[in-house]
C-alpha atoms as a printed R data frame, in Angstrom:
   type eleno elety resid chain resno      x      y       z
1  ATOM     1    CA   MET     A     1  0.000  0.000   0.000
2  ATOM     2    CA   LEU     A     2  1.286  3.473  -0.875
3  ATOM     3    CA   PHE     A     3  1.158  6.120   1.859
4  ATOM     4    CA   PRO     A     4  1.228  9.593   0.268
5  ATOM     5    CA   PHE     A     5  2.796 11.280   3.303
6  ATOM     6    CA   SER     A     6  5.597  8.786   3.764
7  ATOM     7    CA   PRO     A     7  9.075 10.381   3.557
8  ATOM     8    CA   PHE     A     8 10.254  7.647   1.227
9  ATOM     9    CA   THR     A     9  7.335  8.248  -1.128
10 ATOM    10    CA   ALA     A    10  8.122 11.964  -1.059
11 ATOM    11    CA   ALA     A    11 11.757 11.185  -1.837
12 ATOM    12    CA   LYS     A    12 10.766  8.975  -4.783
13 ATOM    13    CA   VAL     A    13  8.457 11.648  -6.186
14 ATOM    14    CA   ALA     A    14 11.076 14.367  -5.697
15 ATOM    15    CA   GLY     A    15 13.690 12.233  -7.416
16 ATOM    16    CA   LEU     A    16 11.382 11.570 -10.348
17 ATOM    17    CA   GLN     A    17 10.551 15.264 -10.673
18 ATOM    18    CA   ALA     A    18 14.233 16.184 -10.571
19 ATOM    19    CA   THR     A    19 14.996 13.633 -13.287
20 ATOM    20    CA   VAL     A    20 12.231 14.931 -15.543
21 ATOM    21    CA   VAL     A    21 13.327 18.534 -15.021
22 ATOM    22    CA   LEU     A    22 16.948 17.594 -15.748
23 ATOM    23    CA   LEU     A    23 16.012 15.875 -18.996
24 ATOM    24    CA   LEU     A    24 13.839 18.790 -20.106
25 ATOM    25    CA   MET     A    25 16.559 21.318 -19.292
26 ATOM    26    CA   LEU     A    26 19.194 19.315 -21.121
27 ATOM    27    CA   LEU     A    27 16.887 19.085 -24.133
28 ATOM    28    CA   MET     A    28 16.273 22.838 -24.126
29 ATOM    29    CA   LYS     A    29 19.966 23.528 -23.648
30 ATOM    30    CA   SER     A    30 20.987 21.272 -26.521
31 ATOM    31    CA   ASN     A    31 18.391 22.858 -28.816
32 ATOM    32    CA   LEU     A    32 19.550 26.356 -27.896
33 ATOM    33    CA   LEU     A    33 23.210 25.537 -28.357
34 ATOM    34    CA   ARG     A    34 22.600 23.719 -31.631
35 ATOM    35    CA   VAL     A    35 20.462 26.458 -33.156
36 ATOM    36    CA   LYS     A    36 22.333 29.439 -31.765
37 ATOM    37    CA   MET     A    37 25.979 28.636 -31.236
38 ATOM    38    CA   SER     A    38 26.497 32.060 -29.817
39 ATOM    39    CA   LEU     A    39 27.344 33.686 -26.549
40 ATOM    40    CA   LEU     A    40 23.658 34.217 -25.791
41 ATOM    41    CA   GLY     A    41 22.858 30.516 -26.245
42 ATOM    42    CA   SER     A    42 25.776 29.555 -24.020
43 ATOM    43    CA   LEU     A    43 24.691 31.994 -21.302
44 ATOM    44    CA   VAL     A    44 21.112 30.710 -21.379
45 ATOM    45    CA   GLY     A    45 22.425 27.152 -21.143
46 ATOM    46    CA   LEU     A    46 24.595 28.099 -18.181
47 ATOM    47    CA   VAL     A    47 21.633 29.750 -16.432
48 ATOM    48    CA   LEU     A    48 19.498 26.628 -17.004
49 ATOM    49    CA   LEU     A    49 22.236 24.376 -15.663
50 ATOM    50    CA   THR     A    50 22.783 26.589 -12.614
51 ATOM    51    CA   GLY     A    51 19.037 26.625 -11.911
52 ATOM    52    CA   PHE     A    52 18.915 22.851 -12.149
53 ATOM    53    CA   LEU     A    53 21.822 22.434  -9.736
54 ATOM    54    CA   ALA     A    54 20.191 24.813  -7.235
55 ATOM    55    CA   THR     A    55 16.871 22.961  -7.520
56 ATOM    56    CA   THR     A    56 18.567 19.606  -7.063
57 ATOM    57    CA   GLY     A    57 20.338 20.861  -3.948
58 ATOM    58    CA   LEU     A    58 17.052 22.109  -2.526
59 ATOM    59    CA   LEU     A    59 15.313 18.791  -3.231
60 ATOM    60    CA   THR     A    60 18.200 16.930  -1.608
61 ATOM    61    CA   ALA     A    61 17.916 19.101   1.509
62 ATOM    62    CA   VAL     A    62 14.143 18.577   1.700
63 ATOM    63    CA   THR     A    63 14.529 14.818   1.271
64 ATOM    64    CA   ALA     A    64 17.246 14.604   3.921
65 ATOM    65    CA   GLY     A    65 15.130 16.674   6.304
66 ATOM    66    CA   SER     A    66 12.066 14.481   5.815
67 ATOM    67    CA   ILE     A    67 14.097 11.322   6.429
68 ATOM    68    CA   ALA     A    68 15.640 12.826   9.580
69 ATOM    69    CA   TYR     A    69 12.180 13.881  10.793
70 ATOM    70    CA   ALA     A    70 10.771 10.392  10.171
71 ATOM    71    CA   LEU     A    71 13.652  8.777  12.045
72 ATOM    72    CA   ARG     A    72 13.196 11.184  14.968
73 ATOM    73    CA   GLN     A    73  9.456 10.425  15.080
74 ATOM    74    CA   LYS     A    74 10.140  6.694  15.004
75 ATOM    75    CA   LYS     A    75 12.654  7.049  17.832
76 ATOM    76    CA   SER     A    76 10.286  9.118  19.986
77 ATOM    77    CA   ARG     A    77  7.465  6.592  19.463
78 ATOM    78    CA   ALA     A    78  9.777  3.768  20.494
79 ATOM    79    CA   GLN     A    79 10.723  5.625  23.678
80 ATOM    80    CA   THR     A    80  7.118  6.349  24.671
81 ATOM    81    CA   VAL     A    81  6.057  2.690  24.267
């Protein structure tokens, strides 16, 4: 059974979203660089890549935080029982 609020489910969804965004950005970047091999195309590609890396870092932080929170909740439940 799939629990929508499970940290592992959230991590799977976040990983899938990051993969889709990465593939879309790489596709846009390759199209821009192929069509316009210019400084402008390179700068747009660099901005897209930088945005992707920032987004990936944020998703990693959110995933790590949700896993830490789940482990802390599990530990506190074990101590109260």
